[in-house]
C-alpha positions in Angstrom: -208.8 -166.6 -85.9 -210.7 -163.6 -87.2 -212.6 -164.0 -90.5 -210.8 -160.9 -91.6 -207.0 -162.0 -92.3 -204.5 -159.2 -91.4 -201.5 -161.3 -92.7 -201.2 -159.6 -96.2 -198.0 -157.5 -96.8 -199.8 -154.4 -97.7 -202.2 -152.7 -95.2 -205.9 -153.6 -96.3 -208.4 -150.7 -96.2 -212.1 -151.3 -95.4 -215.1 -148.6 -95.6 -216.6 -148.4 -92.1 -218.8 -145.2 -92.4 -220.9 -143.5 -94.9 -222.2 -139.8 -95.1 -224.3 -138.8 -97.6 -226.4 -135.3 -98.6 -227.9 -135.6 -102.0 -231.2 -134.8 -103.9 -232.1 -138.3 -102.8 -232.0 -137.7 -99.0 -229.9 -136.8 -96.2 -227.9 -139.8 -94.7 -227.0 -143.3 -95.6 -230.4 -144.9 -95.0 -232.5 -142.2 -97.0 -230.2 -142.3 -100.0 -229.8 -146.1 -100.1 -233.6 -146.5 -100.1 -234.2 -144.1 -102.9 -231.5 -145.7 -105.0 -233.0 -149.0 -104.4 -236.4 -147.9 -105.1 -235.5 -145.9 -108.5 -236.6 -142.6 -107.2 -235.5 -139.7 -109.3 -234.3 -136.4 -107.0 -234.7 -134.2 -110.3 -237.3 -131.4 -109.7 -237.9 -127.9 -111.2 -235.1 -125.3 -109.9 -236.5 -123.2 -107.0 -233.0 -121.8 -105.7 -233.2 -119.0 -108.1 -235.3 -117.9 -111.3 -234.2 -120.0 -114.0 -236.9 -118.8 -116.4 -234.2 -117.3 -119.0 -232.0 -120.2 -118.9 -232.2 -123.1 -121.3 -232.4 -125.6 -118.6 -234.5 -125.1 -115.6 -234.6 -128.5 -113.8 -231.8 -129.9 -111.4 -231.3 -132.7 -108.6 -231.3 -130.2 -105.6 -231.0 -131.0 -102.0 -234.3 -130.5 -100.1 -234.5 -130.0 -96.2 -230.7 -129.4 -95.8 -230.2 -127.3 -92.6 -226.5 -126.6 -92.0 -226.9 -125.8 -88.3 -228.0 -129.2 -87.6 -224.4 -130.4 -88.3 -222.2 -127.3 -87.2 -222.5 -123.9 -85.4 -224.5 -121.1 -87.1 -221.4 -118.9 -86.8 -219.2 -121.4 -88.7 -222.0 -122.1 -91.3 -221.9 -118.5 -92.2 -218.2 -118.6 -92.8 -218.5 -121.5 -95.6 -220.0 -121.7 -99.0 -222.8 -124.2 -99.5 -220.0 -126.8 -101.2 -218.2 -127.1 -97.6 -221.1 -127.0 -95.7 -222.3 -130.2 -97.5 -218.8 -131.8 -96.8 -218.7 -130.9 -93.1 -222.3 -132.4 -92.8 -221.4 -135.5 -95.0 -218.1 -135.9 -92.6 -219.8 -135.7 -89.4 -222.6 -138.2 -90.6 -219.9 -140.6 -91.7 -218.1 -140.8 -88.4 -220.9 -141.1 -86.6 -222.0 -144.0 -89.3 -218.5 -145.6 -88.3 -219.3 -145.2 -84.6 -215.7 -143.7 -84.6 -215.0 -141.3 -81.5 -212.4 -138.6 -82.0 -209.9 -138.3 -79.1 -206.5 -136.5 -78.2 -205.1 -140.1 -78.7 -206.4 -140.7 -82.1 -206.9 -137.2 -83.8 -203.2 -137.0 -85.4 -203.9 -140.4 -87.1 -207.4 -139.5 -88.6 -206.9 -137.4 -91.8 -209.1 -135.9 -94.4 -209.2 -135.8 -98.3 -212.1 -134.3 -99.8 -212.3 -133.4 -103.8 -214.1 -130.5 -105.4 -214.4 -129.9 -108.9 -215.2 -126.0 -108.6 -215.3 -125.0 -104.8 -217.2 -121.9 -103.9 -219.0 -121.0 -107.3 -221.9 -119.2 -105.4 -219.7 -117.1 -103.1 -217.6 -116.3 -106.1 -220.4 -114.9 -107.9 -222.0 -113.3 -105.1 -218.8 -111.5 -104.4 -217.7 -110.4 -107.9 -220.8 -108.7 -108.5 -220.9 -106.8 -105.0 -217.4 -105.8 -106.1 -218.3 -104.8 -109.5 -221.4 -102.8 -108.3 -220.3 -101.3 -105.0 -216.6 -101.0 -105.4 -213.7 -103.1 -104.1 -213.9 -102.0 -100.4 -217.0 -104.1 -100.2 -215.2 -107.4 -100.9 -215.6 -109.7 -97.7 -212.5 -110.6 -95.8 -214.2 -114.3 -96.1 -214.2 -114.0 -99.9 -211.1 -116.1 -100.4 -211.3 -118.6 -97.8 -214.9 -119.4 -98.8 -214.2 -119.7 -102.7 -210.9 -121.9 -102.7 -211.6 -125.4 -103.4 -209.4 -126.9 -100.6 -211.7 -125.3 -97.9 -214.2 -128.5 -97.6 -211.3 -130.8 -96.8 -210.1 -127.9 -94.4 -213.4 -127.5 -92.6 -214.1 -131.1 -92.2 -210.8 -131.0 -90.6 -211.2 -128.0 -88.1 -214.9 -128.9 -87.6 -214.2 -132.7 -86.3 -210.9 -131.9 -84.9 -208.9 -134.2 -87.4 -205.1 -133.5 -87.3 -203.9 -136.2 -89.7 -202.9 -135.9 -93.6 -205.2 -133.4 -95.1 -205.5 -132.7 -98.6 -207.9 -131.7 -101.5 -208.4 -133.3 -105.2 -209.6 -131.0 -108.0 -209.9 -133.3 -111.2 -213.4 -132.2 -112.3 -215.8 -135.0 -112.2 -213.1 -137.7 -111.3 -212.2 -135.5 -108.0 -214.4 -137.9 -105.8 -212.8 -141.2 -107.0 -209.3 -139.5 -107.1 -210.2 -138.7 -103.4 -210.8 -142.0 -102.3 -208.2 -143.8 -104.2 -205.4 -141.4 -102.9 -206.7 -141.6 -99.2 -206.5 -145.5 -99.6 -202.9 -145.1 -100.5 -202.3 -142.7 -97.5 -203.5 -145.6 -95.0 -201.5 -148.4 -97.0 -198.2 -146.3 -96.4 -199.2 -146.3 -93.1 -199.4 -142.4 -92.8 -202.9 -142.5 -91.1 -205.1 -145.4 -89.5 -208.4 -143.5 -90.7 -209.3 -141.0 -93.5 -212.3 -139.5 -94.4 -212.6 -139.2 -98.2 -215.0 -138.5 -101.1 -216.5 -134.9 -102.5 -218.7 -132.2 -102.3 -220.1 -129.8 -104.8 -222.7 -127.1 -105.0 -223.1 -125.6 -108.4 -226.9 -125.2 -108.8 -226.8 -121.4 -109.4 -227.5 -119.3 -112.2 -224.1 -119.0 -113.3 -223.3 -123.0 -113.1 -226.7 -123.8 -115.1 -225.7 -120.9 -117.8 -222.1 -122.4 -118.1 -222.9 -125.9 -118.6 -225.8 -124.8 -121.0 -223.0 -123.0 -123.1 -221.5 -126.1 -123.5 -224.7 -128.1 -124.4 -224.3 -130.4 -121.8 -227.4 -130.3 -119.8 -230.6 -131.8 -120.5 -233.2 -129.2 -121.6 -235.9 -132.0 -121.1 -237.8 -129.1 -118.8 -241.3 -130.6 -118.6 -240.2 -133.9 -117.5 -237.5 -133.7 -114.5 -237.8 -136.9 -113.3 -237.5 -138.2 -116.4 -234.7 -136.1 -117.8 -231.5 -138.1 -116.6 -231.5 -141.0 -118.9 -228.0 -142.8 -119.3 -227.4 -145.2 -122.0 -231.1 -144.3 -123.2 -231.3 -143.5 -127.0 -233.4 -140.3 -126.3 -231.0 -138.9 -123.6 -230.2 -135.3 -124.5 -227.8 -134.2 -121.5 -227.3 -134.8 -117.9 -228.9 -133.2 -115.2 -226.8 -131.2 -112.6 -226.6 -132.4 -108.7 -225.2 -131.3 -105.8 -224.0 -133.4 -102.9 -221.6 -134.0 -99.8 -220.6 -137.4 -100.2 -218.0 -138.8 -97.5 -216.8 -142.4 -96.4 -214.3 -143.2 -93.5 -211.8 -145.4 -94.7 -209.9 -147.3 -92.3 -207.0 -149.8 -92.2 -208.6 -153.4 -91.5 -206.5 -153.6 -88.4 -207.5 -150.6 -87.0 -211.2 -151.6 -87.5 -211.0 -155.0 -86.1 -209.1 -153.5 -83.0 -212.0 -151.4 -82.2 -214.6 -153.9 -83.2 -216.0 -152.0 -86.3 -217.9 -154.0 -89.1 -216.7 -153.3 -92.5 -219.2 -152.4 -95.2 -216.6 -153.6 -97.9 -213.0 -153.4 -98.7 -211.2 -151.0 -101.2 -209.2 -153.6 -103.2 -207.6 -151.5 -106.1 -207.3 -148.1 -107.6 -206.3 -147.0 -111.3 -205.8 -143.5 -113.0 -204.6 -142.6 -116.3 -205.0 -139.4 -118.5 -206.6 -139.2 -122.2 -204.2 -136.3 -123.5 -206.8 -135.8 -125.9 -209.6 -132.9 -125.3 -210.6 -130.2 -123.0 -214.0 -131.8 -122.5 -214.5 -134.7 -124.9 -213.4 -138.4 -123.9 -211.1 -140.3 -125.9 -212.9 -141.9 -128.4 -210.6 -145.2 -128.6 -211.3 -145.8 -124.9 -207.8 -146.7 -124.6 -206.5 -144.5 -121.5 -209.7 -145.1 -119.5 -209.5 -149.0 -120.2 -205.9 -148.8 -119.1 -207.0 -147.2 -115.8 -209.5 -150.2 -115.2 -206.8 -152.6 -116.2 -204.6 -150.9 -113.5 -207.1 -150.9 -110.7 -207.9 -154.5 -111.4 -204.1 -155.3 -111.2 -203.8 -153.2 -108.1 -206.6 -155.3 -106.4 -205.2 -158.6 -107.8 -208.8 -159.1 -109.7 -209.4 -160.8 -113.1 -212.1 -159.1 -115.5 -214.4 -161.8 -114.9 -214.3 -161.4 -111.4 -216.3 -158.4 -111.3 -219.9 -158.6 -110.7 -221.1 -155.0 -111.0 -219.9 -151.7 -112.4 -221.4 -148.3 -111.1 -220.7 -146.1 -114.5 -219.7 -142.9 -114.6 -222.3 -142.5 -117.3 -223.8 -138.9 -117.2 -226.5 -139.2 -119.9 -224.8 -137.4 -122.5 -224.8 -138.5 -126.0 -220.9 -138.8 -126.4 -220.1 -139.8 -123.0 -222.2 -142.8 -122.4 -221.3 -144.5 -125.3 -217.5 -144.1 -124.9 -217.8 -145.7 -121.3 -219.6 -148.7 -122.9 -216.8 -148.9 -125.4 -214.1 -148.6 -122.7 -215.8 -151.5 -120.4 -215.9 -153.5 -123.4 -212.3 -153.0 -124.2 -211.3 -153.4 -120.8 -213.1 -156.6 -119.8 -213.6 -158.2 -123.1 -216.7 -158.8 -125.0 -217.9 -161.9 -123.4 -217.1 -160.7 -120.0 -218.7 -157.2 -120.4 -222.0 -158.8 -121.8 -222.4 -160.6 -118.5 -221.6 -157.6 -116.3 -224.0 -155.8 -114.4 -223.8 -152.3 -115.3 -225.8 -149.0 -114.0 -225.7 -145.4 -113.7 -227.0 -143.9 -110.4 -226.7 -140.6 -112.0 -230.1 -141.4 -113.4 -231.5 -140.6 -110.0 -229.2 -138.4 -108.2 -227.9 -136.3 -111.2 -224.4 -135.6 -112.2 -222.7 -134.3 -108.9 -219.7 -133.4 -110.5 -216.7 -133.3 -108.2 -218.9 -135.1 -105.6 -220.0 -137.8 -108.2 -217.4 -140.4 -107.0 -218.1 -140.0 -103.4 -221.8 -140.7 -104.1 -221.3 -143.4 -106.5 -218.4 -145.1 -104.4 -221.2 -145.0 -101.4 -223.7 -146.6 -103.2 -221.2 -149.1 -104.9 -220.2 -150.0 -101.3 -224.0 -150.5 -100.2 -224.6 -152.8 -103.4 -221.9 -155.2 -102.1 -222.9 -154.8 -98.4 -226.9 -155.3 -99.3 -226.7 -157.6 -102.3 -228.9 -155.2 -104.2 -227.8 -153.5 -107.4 -229.5 -150.0 -107.8 -231.0 -149.3 -111.6 -230.3 -147.1 -114.4 -234.0 -145.5 -114.2 -235.3 -144.0 -117.5 -233.8 -146.4 -119.6 -236.4 -147.5 -121.9 -234.8 -148.1 -125.3 -231.0 -148.9 -125.0 -229.0 -146.8 -127.6 -227.5 -149.2 -130.1 -223.9 -147.8 -129.3 -224.5 -148.7 -125.8 -225.1 -152.1 -125.7 -222.8 -155.2 -124.9 -223.5 -155.2 -121.2 -225.8 -156.5 -118.9 -228.1 -153.0 -118.1 -229.7 -153.1 -114.6 -232.7 -151.1 -116.0 -235.6 -149.4 -114.3 -235.7 -151.8 -111.4 -233.0 -152.8 -108.8 -231.7 -156.1 -109.0 -231.3 -158.7 -106.0 -227.5 -160.2 -106.9 -224.7 -161.7 -105.2 -222.2 -158.6 -105.6 -218.9 -159.8 -104.5 -216.5 -157.3 -106.5 -217.7 -154.2 -108.0 -215.8 -151.3 -109.8 -216.9 -147.5 -109.7 -215.4 -145.2 -112.7 -215.1 -141.4 -112.9 -213.8 -139.4 -115.8 -213.4 -135.6 -115.8 -212.9 -132.9 -118.1 -209.2 -132.8 -119.3 -209.0 -136.7 -119.6 -208.9 -137.7 -115.9 -210.0 -141.2 -115.3 -210.2 -142.6 -112.0 -211.3 -146.2 -111.3 -212.0 -147.9 -107.8 -212.3 -151.5 -107.0 -214.7 -152.5 -104.3 -215.2 -156.0 -102.8 -216.2 -158.1 -99.7 -213.4 -157.9 -97.4 -214.0 -161.2 -95.7 -213.5 -163.2 -98.9 -209.9 -161.5 -99.6 
């Protein structure tokens, strides 16, 4: 009998492929090596002249050529956020060794989130219309800007005709996409889903807008040390960009084609704060309820969690709120021995793509038995104590069950529970 049981009533969902394009590298291997090494992807901004902005640093993707993943004509018809999504989707399929054929394409779907969509195209076209008149607008303006187009382009470029959708819940988009895609497979509406997030907002407008909210770090003289979740000296997040897509597959389907699961998606929880446009609920009640929902969905007790990949962005309010949430959800005794790290310290805050990036790194932590660190964590803020911080150096550990958290503006809370599939 297979080591992977298929006798449970609900369809089990496993991760069989990972596609990543981030400031840490292009592809699964480069990203994982950088995360384990504790290497920062932050640098001075080069994509535009940032001299008159308060923040002049970001986690930019280097060496990305969209024509390596799609035809030049197709690339010209996409905003960067869609290009990153298509690249990540193609790499994820390759990583899963999953061939798309006429026989299976209607059973493979796409669910990709983006918090903002085609920001660069929107600004470019708006300025063009203002300066040269409405008749200068590109007929591709709308198709390049709207947030669903990353999912649509992945579907079209890869020839996938299964369930197709898009999630737009700000910085929770990636986790919501992964969780909702898991449910699509559980319901039997698809055998495989490509899911995750993509975002490309490192633009003059994007930086200015988040600066206006006082959300970004202004540690411009030390880019690599600027993103410092949980650290007493943190002063805001470092903006990142990314395409991050995972191949989710029913366990039965994976077994039938001889695929080796990276991990299993065990549970999914989502709630709303009903509190504030941008600030988290200071009580932690709603996000803690989302964690409890995800654990119940997974059939997992709090004391079974080995590792939490925290949403922690490096903002003064958000990080301490998350620690309060974890302590409320897990209980102080369990939280104190639960490993916690924020990989945003390395790849920055990728907004709608964050859940995809962190879901991938959490899956690999389970697979490889290594927990990526929170770098730049030199003095833990007194308001952020109470968990086992994996600070500055990766830790070899037996990670059987892990949680990936995501919280978005407007009070969106999205929690994933991942685990070793052979143990369930």
